[in-house]
N, C-alpha and C positions, 0 to 999 in steps of 0.2 A: 692758548691752552690747545692741545692735541686730542682731547678726549671727545669723541663723537656719542651723540645722544642714541639711546638704544632705538629710537623710531627711525633714525636715517639707516639706509642700506650700507653696507660694507664695501669700501672700494674695491675694485678688482684685484687689485695687488693683495690686498688683506686677505681675500677670498681665497686666491691662490695658494698664498702662502699659509692658510689654516687646513688646505688639504693635502700639501706637498711640502717636503721638508725646504729650506730655503738653498741648501747647496745643490738639489736636484734641479732646483729653477735656474740657479746660476749657470748649472752645466748646460741646461736644455737651450738657453739662449746664446751661450757660448757655442755651442755645436750648431745651433741654426744659422748664426753669424758666419763661423768659419765654413759651413757647408757650402752658403749662399757665397761667398769669397771665392772657394774653389771652383763652384758651378760657374762662375762669372769668369774665371779665369780659363777653363776648358771652353767655354764657350767664345772668348776672345782667340783662343788659338786656332780653333775651327774658322772664324771669320778672317782673320788673318793668313791663314793656310788657303781658303778659297779665294782669296784675293791675287795670291801668286801664282795661280795656275794659268 
């Protein structure tokens, strides 16, 4: 049974979904993930560029 009793606090995911639409949460997570991948790639380019001087 997935029904939670009313005296238990809501999970973090349920609280987030109650405040923001599900599509917005998915886009936010996707943008954060892609943004960190891009930042890591740029950082790697700087590290490799400094190594070749």
